[in-house]
Biopython code that builds the backbone (N, CA, C, O; Angstrom):
import numpy as np
from Bio.PDB.StructureBuilder import StructureBuilder

atoms = [
    (1, "MET", "N", (-33.927, 1.427, 33.665)),
    (1, "MET", "CA", (-34.380, 1.480, 32.158)),
    (1, "MET", "C", (-33.358, 0.692, 31.342)),
    (1, "MET", "O", (-32.146, 0.849, 31.494)),
    (2, "GLY", "N", (-33.925, -0.204, 30.426)),
    (2, "GLY", "CA", (-33.131, -1.001, 29.642)),
    (2, "GLY", "C", (-32.624, -0.223, 28.417)),
    (2, "GLY", "O", (-32.866, 0.983, 28.395)),
    (3, "PRO", "N", (-31.981, -0.748, 27.444)),
    (3, "PRO", "CA", (-31.680, -0.054, 26.200)),
    (3, "PRO", "C", (-32.948, 0.183, 25.342)),
    (3, "PRO", "O", (-33.947, -0.535, 25.366)),
    (4, "VAL", "N", (-32.777, 1.247, 24.611)),
    (4, "VAL", "CA", (-33.933, 1.671, 23.716)),
    (4, "VAL", "C", (-33.832, 0.940, 22.395)),
    (4, "VAL", "O", (-32.752, 0.932, 21.803)),
    (5, "ASP", "N", (-34.863, 0.340, 21.912)),
    (5, "ASP", "CA", (-34.926, -0.362, 20.684)),
    (5, "ASP", "C", (-35.437, 0.535, 19.445)),
    (5, "ASP", "O", (-35.030, 0.416, 18.289)),
    (6, "ALA", "N", (-36.371, 1.423, 19.885)),
    (6, "ALA", "CA", (-36.997, 2.228, 18.783)),
    (6, "ALA", "C", (-37.451, 3.497, 19.610)),
    (6, "ALA", "O", (-37.806, 3.517, 20.789)),
    (7, "ILE", "N", (-37.350, 4.654, 18.637)),
    (7, "ILE", "CA", (-37.990, 5.923, 19.070)),
    (7, "ILE", "C", (-39.016, 6.195, 17.925)),
    (7, "ILE", "O", (-38.767, 6.175, 16.719)),
    (8, "VAL", "N", (-40.274, 6.465, 18.553)),
    (8, "VAL", "CA", (-41.347, 6.739, 17.841)),
    (8, "VAL", "C", (-41.728, 8.246, 17.920)),
    (8, "VAL", "O", (-42.008, 8.800, 18.983)),
    (9, "VAL", "N", (-41.717, 8.870, 16.693)),
    (9, "VAL", "CA", (-42.070, 10.338, 16.578)),
    (9, "VAL", "C", (-43.458, 10.430, 16.197)),
    (9, "VAL", "O", (-43.838, 9.848, 15.181)),
    (10, "MET", "N", (-44.241, 11.091, 16.897)),
    (10, "MET", "CA", (-45.660, 11.220, 16.704)),
    (10, "MET", "C", (-46.066, 12.692, 16.577)),
    (10, "MET", "O", (-45.377, 13.573, 17.090)),
    (11, "GLY", "N", (-47.125, 12.943, 15.930)),
    (11, "GLY", "CA", (-47.687, 14.256, 15.838)),
    (11, "GLY", "C", (-48.624, 14.314, 14.449)),
    (11, "GLY", "O", (-48.652, 13.500, 13.526)),
    (12, "VAL", "N", (-49.316, 15.448, 14.603)),
    (12, "VAL", "CA", (-50.225, 15.636, 13.530)),
    (12, "VAL", "C", (-49.778, 15.874, 12.249)),
    (12, "VAL", "O", (-48.621, 16.274, 12.117)),
    (13, "SER", "N", (-50.542, 15.688, 11.181)),
    (13, "SER", "CA", (-50.134, 15.826, 9.767)),
    (13, "SER", "C", (-49.419, 17.057, 9.501)),
    (13, "SER", "O", (-49.933, 18.116, 9.862)),
    (14, "GLY", "N", (-48.198, 17.050, 8.864)),
    (14, "GLY", "CA", (-47.574, 18.341, 8.485)),
    (14, "GLY", "C", (-46.866, 18.855, 9.674)),
    (14, "GLY", "O", (-46.540, 20.029, 9.503)),
    (15, "CYS", "N", (-46.576, 18.456, 10.630)),
    (15, "CYS", "CA", (-45.880, 19.026, 11.817)),
    (15, "CYS", "C", (-44.378, 18.749, 11.805)),
    (15, "CYS", "O", (-43.689, 19.190, 12.725)),
    (16, "GLY", "N", (-43.895, 18.119, 10.920)),
    (16, "GLY", "CA", (-42.466, 17.879, 10.715)),
    (16, "GLY", "C", (-41.923, 16.441, 11.366)),
    (16, "GLY", "O", (-40.749, 16.298, 11.708)),
    (17, "LYS", "N", (-42.755, 15.579, 11.471)),
    (17, "LYS", "CA", (-42.385, 14.294, 12.004)),
    (17, "LYS", "C", (-41.204, 13.746, 11.312)),
    (17, "LYS", "O", (-40.176, 13.452, 11.923)),
    (18, "THR", "N", (-41.370, 13.582, 9.815)),
    (18, "THR", "CA", (-40.397, 13.050, 9.195)),
    (18, "THR", "C", (-39.042, 13.717, 9.293)),
    (18, "THR", "O", (-38.014, 13.060, 9.459)),
    (19, "SER", "N", (-39.062, 15.067, 9.184)),
    (19, "SER", "CA", (-37.803, 15.778, 9.275)),
    (19, "SER", "C", (-37.093, 15.594, 10.576)),
    (19, "SER", "O", (-35.869, 15.470, 10.614)),
    (20, "VAL", "N", (-37.891, 15.573, 11.709)),
    (20, "VAL", "CA", (-37.254, 15.383, 12.987)),
    (20, "VAL", "C", (-36.744, 13.919, 13.202)),
    (20, "VAL", "O", (-35.671, 13.688, 13.759)),
    (21, "GLY", "N", (-37.594, 12.927, 12.717)),
    (21, "GLY", "CA", (-37.202, 11.614, 12.769)),
    (21, "GLY", "C", (-36.081, 11.181, 12.004)),
    (21, "GLY", "O", (-35.362, 10.288, 12.454)),
    (22, "ARG", "N", (-35.819, 11.769, 10.771)),
    (22, "ARG", "CA", (-34.705, 11.519, 9.893)),
    (22, "ARG", "C", (-33.456, 12.282, 10.555)),
    (22, "ARG", "O", (-32.334, 11.778, 10.504)),
    (23, "TYR", "N", (-33.678, 13.440, 11.140)),
    (23, "TYR", "CA", (-32.485, 14.177, 11.824)),
    (23, "TYR", "C", (-31.971, 13.294, 12.991)),
    (23, "TYR", "O", (-30.787, 12.987, 13.126)),
    (24, "LEU", "N", (-32.957, 12.922, 13.807)),
    (24, "LEU", "CA", (-32.629, 12.147, 15.036)),
    (24, "LEU", "C", (-31.976, 10.818, 14.587)),
    (24, "LEU", "O", (-30.985, 10.371, 15.163)),
    (25, "ALA", "N", (-32.580, 10.191, 13.517)),
    (25, "ALA", "CA", (-31.872, 8.889, 13.092)),
    (25, "ALA", "C", (-30.444, 9.197, 12.682)),
    (25, "ALA", "O", (-29.561, 8.402, 13.003)),
    (26, "HIS", "N", (-30.164, 10.253, 12.021)),
    (26, "HIS", "CA", (-28.788, 10.571, 11.444)),
    (26, "HIS", "C", (-27.972, 10.851, 12.674)),
    (26, "HIS", "O", (-26.877, 10.291, 12.736)),
    (27, "LEU", "N", (-28.327, 11.606, 13.629)),
    (27, "LEU", "CA", (-27.512, 11.783, 14.926)),
    (27, "LEU", "C", (-27.215, 10.516, 15.670)),
    (27, "LEU", "O", (-26.136, 10.368, 16.242)),
    (28, "LEU", "N", (-28.065, 9.683, 15.674)),
    (28, "LEU", "CA", (-27.895, 8.390, 16.565)),
    (28, "LEU", "C", (-27.231, 7.342, 15.627)),
    (28, "LEU", "O", (-26.693, 6.350, 16.118)),
    (29, "GLY", "N", (-27.259, 7.530, 14.395)),
    (29, "GLY", "CA", (-26.734, 6.552, 13.454)),
    (29, "GLY", "C", (-27.544, 5.255, 13.309)),
    (29, "GLY", "O", (-27.018, 4.157, 13.129)),
    (30, "TRP", "N", (-28.958, 5.482, 13.408)),
    (30, "TRP", "CA", (-29.919, 4.390, 13.401)),
    (30, "TRP", "C", (-30.520, 4.516, 12.092)),
    (30, "TRP", "O", (-30.408, 5.531, 11.403)),
    (31, "PRO", "N", (-31.213, 3.393, 11.725)),
    (31, "PRO", "CA", (-32.210, 3.515, 10.485)),
    (31, "PRO", "C", (-33.297, 4.398, 10.844)),
    (31, "PRO", "O", (-33.741, 4.518, 11.986)),
    (32, "PHE", "N", (-33.731, 5.054, 9.744)),
    (32, "PHE", "CA", (-35.094, 5.699, 9.890)),
    (32, "PHE", "C", (-36.173, 4.902, 9.053)),
    (32, "PHE", "O", (-36.023, 4.540, 7.886)),
    (33, "LEU", "N", (-37.308, 4.685, 9.863)),
    (33, "LEU", "CA", (-38.401, 3.854, 9.264)),
    (33, "LEU", "C", (-39.725, 4.789, 9.116)),
    (33, "LEU", "O", (-40.331, 5.195, 10.109)),
    (34, "GLU", "N", (-40.092, 5.074, 7.869)),
    (34, "GLU", "CA", (-41.225, 5.964, 7.623)),
    (34, "GLU", "C", (-42.506, 5.269, 8.054)),
    (34, "GLU", "O", (-42.847, 4.222, 7.504)),
    (35, "GLY", "N", (-43.249, 5.843, 9.057)),
    (35, "GLY", "CA", (-44.463, 5.258, 9.466)),
    (35, "GLY", "C", (-45.439, 5.090, 8.348)),
    (35, "GLY", "O", (-46.235, 4.154, 8.429)),
    (36, "ASP", "N", (-45.473, 5.895, 7.305)),
    (36, "ASP", "CA", (-46.456, 5.566, 6.209)),
    (36, "ASP", "C", (-46.210, 4.452, 5.397)),
    (36, "ASP", "O", (-47.047, 3.940, 4.654)),
    (37, "ALA", "N", (-44.893, 4.032, 5.568)),
    (37, "ALA", "CA", (-44.622, 2.756, 4.615)),
    (37, "ALA", "C", (-45.365, 1.501, 5.424)),
    (37, "ALA", "O", (-45.369, 0.415, 4.845)),
    (38, "PHE", "N", (-45.842, 1.574, 6.421)),
    (38, "PHE", "CA", (-46.575, 0.502, 7.115)),
    (38, "PHE", "C", (-47.926, 0.325, 6.770)),
    (38, "PHE", "O", (-48.536, -0.698, 7.081)),
    (39, "HIS", "N", (-48.509, 1.395, 6.053)),
    (39, "HIS", "CA", (-49.842, 1.416, 5.731)),
    (39, "HIS", "C", (-50.160, 0.319, 4.669)),
    (39, "HIS", "O", (-49.325, 0.150, 3.781)),
    (40, "PRO", "N", (-51.326, -0.465, 4.679)),
    (40, "PRO", "CA", (-51.524, -1.435, 3.700)),
    (40, "PRO", "C", (-52.135, -0.617, 2.588)),
    (40, "PRO", "O", (-52.637, 0.495, 2.752)),
    (41, "PRO", "N", (-52.039, -1.337, 1.317)),
    (41, "PRO", "CA", (-52.501, -0.614, 0.120)),
    (41, "PRO", "C", (-53.726, 0.042, 0.144)),
    (41, "PRO", "O", (-53.889, 1.075, -0.507)),
    (42, "GLU", "N", (-54.687, -0.492, 0.889)),
    (42, "GLU", "CA", (-56.093, -0.076, 0.869)),
    (42, "GLU", "C", (-56.089, 1.327, 1.535)),
    (42, "GLU", "O", (-56.797, 2.209, 1.050)),
    (43, "ASN", "N", (-55.294, 1.575, 2.663)),
    (43, "ASN", "CA", (-55.142, 2.779, 3.359)),
    (43, "ASN", "C", (-54.459, 3.892, 2.384)),
    (43, "ASN", "O", (-54.840, 5.062, 2.398)),
    (44, "VAL", "N", (-53.522, 3.468, 1.624)),
    (44, "VAL", "CA", (-52.778, 4.332, 0.785)),
    (44, "VAL", "C", (-53.837, 4.873, -0.161)),
    (44, "VAL", "O", (-53.971, 6.091, -0.282)),
    (45, "ALA", "N", (-54.638, 3.967, -0.875)),
    (45, "ALA", "CA", (-55.575, 4.367, -1.838)),
    (45, "ALA", "C", (-56.574, 5.318, -1.290)),
    (45, "ALA", "O", (-56.942, 6.303, -1.929)),
    (46, "LYS", "N", (-57.025, 5.016, -0.075)),
    (46, "LYS", "CA", (-57.979, 5.890, 0.528)),
    (46, "LYS", "C", (-57.389, 7.358, 0.828)),
    (46, "LYS", "O", (-58.058, 8.352, 0.546)),
    (47, "MET", "N", (-56.223, 7.448, 1.361)),
    (47, "MET", "CA", (-55.528, 8.613, 1.562)),
    (47, "MET", "C", (-55.217, 9.506, 0.280)),
    (47, "MET", "O", (-55.337, 10.731, 0.263)),
    (48, "ALA", "N", (-54.803, 8.722, -0.787)),
    (48, "ALA", "CA", (-54.442, 9.273, -2.038)),
    (48, "ALA", "C", (-55.907, 10.068, -2.651)),
    (48, "ALA", "O", (-55.923, 11.136, -3.264)),
    (49, "GLY", "N", (-56.944, 9.324, -2.337)),
    (49, "GLY", "CA", (-58.243, 9.969, -2.791)),
    (49, "GLY", "C", (-58.739, 10.915, -1.915)),
    (49, "GLY", "O", (-59.830, 11.428, -2.165)),
    (50, "GLY", "N", (-58.111, 11.234, -0.919)),
    (50, "GLY", "CA", (-58.679, 12.272, 0.038)),
    (50, "GLY", "C", (-59.632, 11.740, 1.120)),
    (50, "GLY", "O", (-60.212, 12.528, 1.868)),
    (51, "THR", "N", (-59.799, 10.407, 1.211)),
    (51, "THR", "CA", (-60.668, 9.876, 2.155)),
    (51, "THR", "C", (-59.986, 9.799, 3.561)),
    (51, "THR", "O", (-58.910, 9.209, 3.657)),
    (52, "PRO", "N", (-60.562, 10.365, 4.639)),
    (52, "PRO", "CA", (-59.869, 10.211, 5.877)),
    (52, "PRO", "C", (-59.863, 8.710, 6.459)),
    (52, "PRO", "O", (-60.842, 8.003, 6.218)),
    (53, "LEU", "N", (-58.927, 8.264, 7.123)),
    (53, "LEU", "CA", (-58.904, 6.955, 7.642)),
    (53, "LEU", "C", (-59.783, 6.935, 8.938)),
    (53, "LEU", "O", (-59.906, 7.906, 9.684)),
    (54, "THR", "N", (-60.339, 5.797, 9.107)),
    (54, "THR", "CA", (-61.170, 5.518, 10.246)),
    (54, "THR", "C", (-60.158, 4.764, 11.258)),
    (54, "THR", "O", (-59.077, 4.294, 10.901)),
    (55, "ASP", "N", (-60.689, 4.718, 12.619)),
    (55, "ASP", "CA", (-59.944, 3.983, 13.496)),
    (55, "ASP", "C", (-59.773, 2.466, 13.125)),
    (55, "ASP", "O", (-58.771, 1.821, 13.432)),
    (56, "GLU", "N", (-60.711, 2.020, 12.523)),
    (56, "GLU", "CA", (-60.736, 0.557, 11.857)),
    (56, "GLU", "C", (-59.565, 0.378, 10.834)),
    (56, "GLU", "O", (-58.778, -0.568, 10.791)),
    (57, "ASP", "N", (-59.606, 1.467, 10.025)),
    (57, "ASP", "CA", (-58.606, 1.530, 8.948)),
    (57, "ASP", "C", (-57.067, 1.471, 9.583)),
    (57, "ASP", "O", (-56.131, 0.872, 9.054)),
    (58, "ARG", "N", (-57.004, 2.207, 10.806)),
    (58, "ARG", "CA", (-55.621, 2.372, 11.236)),
    (58, "ARG", "C", (-55.185, 1.138, 11.953)),
    (58, "ARG", "O", (-53.983, 1.024, 12.192)),
    (59, "GLN", "N", (-55.999, 0.215, 12.319)),
    (59, "GLN", "CA", (-55.645, -1.006, 13.021)),
    (59, "GLN", "C", (-54.538, -1.884, 12.408)),
    (59, "GLN", "O", (-53.604, -2.269, 13.112)),
    (60, "PRO", "N", (-54.630, -2.195, 11.143)),
    (60, "PRO", "CA", (-53.493, -2.999, 10.662)),
    (60, "PRO", "C", (-52.249, -2.126, 10.566)),
    (60, "PRO", "O", (-51.151, -2.660, 10.723)),
    (61, "TRP", "N", (-52.340, -0.864, 10.326)),
    (61, "TRP", "CA", (-51.096, 0.003, 10.284)),
    (61, "TRP", "C", (-50.328, 0.029, 11.658)),
    (61, "TRP", "O", (-49.101, -0.037, 11.727)),
    (62, "LEU", "N", (-51.164, 0.130, 12.742)),
    (62, "LEU", "CA", (-50.654, 0.104, 14.079)),
    (62, "LEU", "C", (-49.976, -1.073, 14.333)),
    (62, "LEU", "O", (-48.823, -1.080, 14.762)),
    (63, "LYS", "N", (-50.762, -2.293, 14.044)),
    (63, "LYS", "CA", (-50.293, -3.567, 14.266)),
    (63, "LYS", "C", (-48.876, -3.732, 13.550)),
    (63, "LYS", "O", (-47.931, -4.220, 14.169)),
    (64, "ALA", "N", (-48.771, -3.346, 12.340)),
    (64, "ALA", "CA", (-47.539, -3.446, 11.494)),
    (64, "ALA", "C", (-46.272, -2.732, 12.245)),
    (64, "ALA", "O", (-45.150, -3.231, 12.332)),
    (65, "ILE", "N", (-46.651, -1.544, 12.738)),
    (65, "ILE", "CA", (-45.604, -0.743, 13.494)),
    (65, "ILE", "C", (-45.349, -1.446, 14.765)),
    (65, "ILE", "O", (-44.164, -1.571, 15.075)),
    (66, "ALA", "N", (-46.262, -1.935, 15.572)),
    (66, "ALA", "CA", (-45.906, -2.697, 16.777)),
    (66, "ALA", "C", (-45.207, -4.002, 16.457)),
    (66, "ALA", "O", (-44.298, -4.382, 17.194)),
    (67, "ASP", "N", (-45.566, -4.687, 15.436)),
    (67, "ASP", "CA", (-44.806, -5.901, 15.127)),
    (67, "ASP", "C", (-43.343, -5.558, 14.753)),
    (67, "ASP", "O", (-42.422, -6.287, 15.122)),
    (68, "GLU", "N", (-43.142, -4.458, 14.029)),
    (68, "GLU", "CA", (-41.666, -4.071, 13.758)),
    (68, "GLU", "C", (-40.904, -3.684, 15.017)),
    (68, "GLU", "O", (-39.737, -4.037, 15.190)),
    (69, "ILE", "N", (-41.559, -2.980, 15.856)),
    (69, "ILE", "CA", (-40.867, -2.629, 17.104)),
    (69, "ILE", "C", (-40.655, -3.874, 18.042)),
    (69, "ILE", "O", (-39.687, -3.906, 18.802)),
    (70, "ASP", "N", (-41.576, -4.902, 17.981)),
    (70, "ASP", "CA", (-41.384, -6.098, 18.683)),
    (70, "ASP", "C", (-40.215, -6.948, 18.047)),
    (70, "ASP", "O", (-39.458, -7.635, 18.732)),
    (71, "ARG", "N", (-40.141, -6.842, 16.731)),
    (71, "ARG", "CA", (-38.987, -7.494, 16.103)),
    (71, "ARG", "C", (-37.668, -6.853, 16.488)),
    (71, "ARG", "O", (-36.672, -7.569, 16.589)),
    (72, "LEU", "N", (-37.608, -5.667, 16.690)),
    (72, "LEU", "CA", (-36.340, -4.916, 17.156)),
    (72, "LEU", "C", (-36.011, -5.315, 18.497)),
    (72, "LEU", "O", (-34.842, -5.468, 18.854)),
    (73, "CYS", "N", (-37.044, -5.498, 19.286)),
    (73, "CYS", "CA", (-36.698, -5.858, 20.789)),
    (73, "CYS", "C", (-36.014, -7.062, 20.965)),
    (73, "CYS", "O", (-36.455, -8.087, 20.445)),
    (74, "GLY", "N", (-34.908, -7.069, 21.688)),
    (74, "GLY", "CA", (-34.170, -8.270, 21.874)),
    (74, "GLY", "C", (-33.158, -8.442, 20.826)),
    (74, "GLY", "O", (-32.474, -9.465, 20.807)),
    (75, "THR", "N", (-33.022, -7.558, 19.994)),
    (75, "THR", "CA", (-31.890, -7.633, 18.985)),
    (75, "THR", "C", (-30.893, -6.557, 19.060)),
    (75, "THR", "O", (-31.115, -5.629, 19.838)),
    (76, "GLU", "N", (-29.905, -6.562, 18.406)),
    (76, "GLU", "CA", (-28.977, -5.426, 18.498)),
    (76, "GLU", "C", (-29.421, -4.236, 17.592)),
    (76, "GLU", "O", (-28.764, -3.196, 17.548)),
    (77, "GLN", "N", (-30.511, -4.419, 16.904)),
    (77, "GLN", "CA", (-30.940, -3.361, 15.931)),
    (77, "GLN", "C", (-31.852, -2.245, 16.737)),
    (77, "GLN", "O", (-32.531, -2.505, 17.731)),
    (78, "ARG", "N", (-31.735, -1.010, 16.139)),
    (78, "ARG", "CA", (-32.434, 0.087, 16.649)),
    (78, "ARG", "C", (-32.971, 0.747, 15.473)),
    (78, "ARG", "O", (-32.432, 0.569, 14.380)),
    (79, "ALA", "N", (-34.088, 1.568, 15.617)),
    (79, "ALA", "CA", (-34.589, 2.355, 14.661)),
    (79, "ALA", "C", (-35.373, 3.525, 15.156)),
    (79, "ALA", "O", (-35.845, 3.464, 16.291)),
    (80, "VAL", "N", (-35.576, 4.681, 14.349)),
    (80, "VAL", "CA", (-36.334, 5.725, 14.718)),
    (80, "VAL", "C", (-37.389, 5.616, 13.729)),
    (80, "VAL", "O", (-38.318, 6.423, 13.727)),
]
sb = StructureBuilder()
sb.init_structure("model")
sb.init_model(0)
sb.init_chain("A")
sb.init_seg("    ")
for serial, (resi, resn, name, xyz) in enumerate(atoms, 1):
    if name == "N":
        sb.init_residue(resn, " ", resi, " ")
    sb.init_atom(name, np.array(xyz, "f"), 0.0, 1.0, " ", f" {name:<3s}", serial, name[0])
structure = sb.get_structure()
């Protein structure tokens, strides 16, 4: 197994992903990237209005996260 470029913390809403991720990043000395920051503005507006996201809504968000992990790969950078 090679070096780890990113650790992804996943779970249902309200389970403590951000708290665990921030703590893990602190312990490792890595930057913490908040997953919600990768949502496009349309998703943020939907969520703010209480409208659940569809799988189609989530595609650009998941791609943005995957792109960031790809960017980290092969560099000396790491992130949680």
